[in-house]
Legacy VTK file of the C-alpha trace (Angstrom):
# vtk DataFile Version 3.0
C-alpha trace
ASCII
DATASET POLYDATA
POINTS 249 float
-0.827 -4.179 4.096
-0.686 -4.553 8.009
2.652 -5.266 9.959
1.525 -8.605 10.878
2.747 -10.495 8.056
6.336 -10.040 8.590
8.206 -10.250 5.332
5.149 -11.378 3.034
5.346 -9.893 -0.348
2.656 -7.719 -1.678
0.743 -8.259 -4.592
-0.136 -5.169 -6.555
-3.509 -4.292 -4.725
-2.026 -4.895 -1.450
0.795 -2.604 -2.276
-1.469 -0.242 -3.340
-3.505 -0.116 -0.161
-0.610 -0.251 2.058
0.966 2.609 0.293
-2.331 4.610 1.152
-2.370 3.408 4.786
1.073 4.698 5.199
1.526 7.811 3.261
-2.308 8.887 3.022
-3.637 10.111 -0.090
-0.443 10.878 -2.257
0.366 6.786 -1.255
-0.352 5.581 -4.478
1.659 8.457 -6.557
4.628 7.609 -3.952
4.437 3.842 -4.889
4.456 4.408 -8.565
7.108 7.550 -8.486
9.641 6.120 -6.468
11.022 3.315 -8.514
10.740 5.607 -11.436
12.853 7.816 -9.526
15.999 5.329 -8.763
15.749 3.992 -12.639
15.977 7.274 -13.932
18.927 8.119 -11.646
20.473 5.007 -12.711
20.021 5.599 -16.401
21.658 8.888 -15.830
24.477 8.162 -13.680
25.243 4.911 -15.876
25.515 7.016 -18.760
27.484 9.624 -17.182
29.930 7.096 -15.901
30.322 5.809 -19.738
30.973 9.010 -20.929
33.481 9.865 -18.455
35.586 7.079 -19.548
37.279 6.232 -16.622
38.275 2.780 -14.717
37.111 3.790 -11.478
33.305 3.956 -10.787
33.541 7.213 -8.693
31.135 9.031 -11.471
28.336 6.228 -10.823
29.079 6.158 -7.111
26.996 9.560 -6.895
23.847 7.776 -7.413
23.179 7.837 -3.632
23.130 11.335 -3.570
21.258 11.929 -7.015
18.390 9.637 -5.495
18.130 11.739 -2.313
18.118 14.845 -4.254
15.513 13.739 -6.798
13.247 12.136 -3.971
13.303 15.338 -2.278
12.678 17.529 -5.475
9.943 15.231 -7.157
8.045 13.627 -4.164
8.544 16.971 -2.213
5.869 18.348 -4.804
3.044 16.269 -3.677
0.146 17.876 -2.037
0.959 16.324 1.545
4.729 15.803 1.315
7.318 18.048 3.313
11.149 18.240 2.825
12.446 17.633 5.694
16.538 18.415 6.647
18.328 15.442 8.353
20.492 17.240 10.904
24.357 17.085 9.768
23.581 15.353 6.644
23.451 18.008 4.502
20.787 16.667 2.301
16.719 16.729 3.141
14.381 13.631 3.183
10.650 13.479 1.911
8.162 13.203 4.831
4.276 12.192 4.962
3.050 12.792 8.530
5.567 10.994 10.264
6.245 8.941 8.069
9.869 9.229 6.327
10.858 8.032 3.094
14.417 7.230 2.488
16.358 5.737 -0.618
19.172 3.626 0.153
21.630 2.071 -2.007
22.498 -0.967 -0.077
24.770 -2.954 -2.777
26.500 -2.746 -5.710
25.472 -6.342 -6.854
22.677 -8.551 -7.108
21.627 -11.497 -5.135
22.524 -9.408 -1.739
19.743 -9.403 0.843
19.125 -5.845 2.117
18.797 -7.157 5.625
22.470 -8.239 5.698
23.590 -4.859 4.823
24.467 -2.555 8.037
22.226 0.753 8.120
23.379 2.682 11.010
26.670 3.824 9.964
26.381 7.525 10.504
24.523 9.755 12.771
22.463 11.018 10.350
20.996 7.816 9.228
19.976 7.008 12.766
18.455 10.028 13.162
15.899 9.238 10.900
14.482 6.887 13.408
13.957 9.755 15.906
11.610 12.657 15.766
12.854 14.417 12.641
11.028 17.806 13.111
8.560 18.363 16.088
6.848 21.121 13.893
5.900 18.986 11.409
2.145 18.219 11.049
-0.125 16.339 8.694
-2.737 18.076 6.246
-6.430 16.975 8.185
-8.189 18.757 5.134
-6.738 17.403 1.740
-8.726 20.016 -0.375
-7.087 17.957 -3.267
-8.880 15.649 -5.681
-7.440 12.259 -5.818
-8.969 10.389 -9.070
-6.472 7.466 -8.829
-7.617 6.402 -5.615
-10.466 3.774 -5.319
-13.563 4.012 -2.981
-11.809 1.624 -0.574
-8.422 3.518 -0.483
-10.415 6.989 0.036
-11.982 5.146 3.113
-7.881 4.349 4.288
-7.455 8.049 3.908
-10.288 9.135 5.653
-9.132 6.554 8.512
-5.612 8.326 8.566
-6.655 11.603 9.143
-8.452 11.003 12.217
-5.223 9.134 13.285
-2.878 11.578 12.458
-2.786 14.099 15.278
-1.612 10.876 17.401
0.715 9.488 14.937
2.527 12.853 14.956
3.194 12.761 18.165
5.010 9.703 18.455
8.417 10.073 20.240
10.331 7.933 16.719
9.414 8.293 13.269
8.216 5.958 11.037
10.799 4.909 8.192
9.829 3.641 4.833
13.535 2.691 3.227
13.814 2.563 -0.656
16.248 -0.112 -1.080
18.147 -0.500 -4.350
20.924 -2.717 -5.598
22.628 -1.306 -8.518
26.164 -0.561 -10.318
27.029 1.142 -13.813
26.024 -2.349 -15.354
22.792 -2.640 -13.888
20.027 -1.819 -12.051
19.466 -5.105 -9.983
16.876 -4.937 -7.349
14.284 -1.807 -6.058
12.319 -2.767 -3.180
10.437 -0.813 -0.183
8.878 -1.195 3.005
8.632 0.117 6.715
11.653 -0.825 8.972
13.078 -0.384 12.479
16.398 -0.217 13.274
17.692 -3.043 15.373
20.272 -2.817 18.003
22.900 -4.109 15.587
22.504 -1.510 13.364
20.873 -3.706 10.808
16.930 -2.909 9.224
14.231 -5.470 10.503
11.297 -4.723 7.889
7.607 -5.464 9.065
6.671 -5.188 5.528
8.309 -5.362 2.255
7.341 -5.225 -1.362
9.193 -5.492 -4.581
9.155 -2.792 -6.874
11.488 -3.965 -9.789
7.863 -4.465 -11.844
7.317 -0.640 -11.657
11.078 0.163 -12.264
11.621 -2.446 -15.004
10.835 -0.191 -18.157
14.416 1.146 -18.232
16.926 -1.488 -16.795
19.646 -0.409 -18.357
22.871 -2.628 -19.110
25.491 -0.248 -20.203
28.412 -1.545 -22.425
31.546 -0.551 -20.619
33.765 -0.501 -23.525
31.689 1.911 -25.534
31.954 5.542 -24.695
30.044 8.561 -26.046
32.758 9.591 -28.385
33.268 6.008 -29.986
29.742 5.140 -30.966
26.113 5.318 -29.977
24.605 6.046 -26.722
24.237 2.607 -25.006
20.524 1.361 -25.366
18.299 -0.085 -22.677
18.349 -3.723 -22.605
15.050 -4.892 -20.453
16.778 -7.965 -18.447
17.841 -7.972 -14.911
21.543 -9.010 -14.370
22.204 -12.255 -12.777
23.518 -12.219 -9.226
27.067 -11.569 -8.754
28.926 -11.762 -5.685
30.262 -8.727 -3.169
28.262 -5.831 -1.578
28.048 -2.248 -0.854
28.562 -0.266 2.321
LINES 1 250
249 0 1 2 3 4 5 6 7 8 9 10 11 12 13 14 15 16 17 18 19 20 21 22 23 24 25 26 27 28 29 30 31 32 33 34 35 36 37 38 39 40 41 42 43 44 45 46 47 48 49 50 51 52 53 54 55 56 57 58 59 60 61 62 63 64 65 66 67 68 69 70 71 72 73 74 75 76 77 78 79 80 81 82 83 84 85 86 87 88 89 90 91 92 93 94 95 96 97 98 99 100 101 102 103 104 105 106 107 108 109 110 111 112 113 114 115 116 117 118 119 120 121 122 123 124 125 126 127 128 129 130 131 132 133 134 135 136 137 138 139 140 141 142 143 144 145 146 147 148 149 150 151 152 153 154 155 156 157 158 159 160 161 162 163 164 165 166 167 168 169 170 171 172 173 174 175 176 177 178 179 180 181 182 183 184 185 186 187 188 189 190 191 192 193 194 195 196 197 198 199 200 201 202 203 204 205 206 207 208 209 210 211 212 213 214 215 216 217 218 219 220 221 222 223 224 225 226 227 228 229 230 231 232 233 234 235 236 237 238 239 240 241 242 243 244 245 246 247 248
């Protein structure tokens, strides 16, 4: 989906096409895997928080680091992906050509708009919007079969290959943010879109798509009164928690 329809929600087919336009031949897999990784990280950290039996949410609070690690590990295995260290951050992100993918927990609560949360709170985050690695190129000869792609999607891949050399010469990276709102009681929202960094430090999205349907297979609601030594492991409840107040940095 092009950037001329700012803020529009994408339908499934539009979302697939946009993913291929943005990430190349691995785009459909990136779109499928990204919300699953967020969901899995939420499940593991929510259950770990219950097992810890602590009042503070320090255990679950590590989800931001877990997501970054799993994005680099799982998506980094895709044929056209490259892990790129973020200077001074102590973590790596995944890049596809000149497009950087960054998972961001923008809120603890439901009902909070991602555009209302300041993104540029560290030099590391700001650096995502600069050239990350001038040695990074893009695979012009795929050499891989992609049976999951339609003929139309493969045409987009061919088009992207011709534009790849020009794309990697851009002064600034393109950044796709996978934004999620969550706490140990629930995964409230997962979305993604290409964004630029405004002068005020807030993100401005040119495209956006909800990924909640792709992530909804395991939206976990954990009973905070239970622990692993006092009963069964909390089970998944397929529901989205209702909006709550508050925000997360």
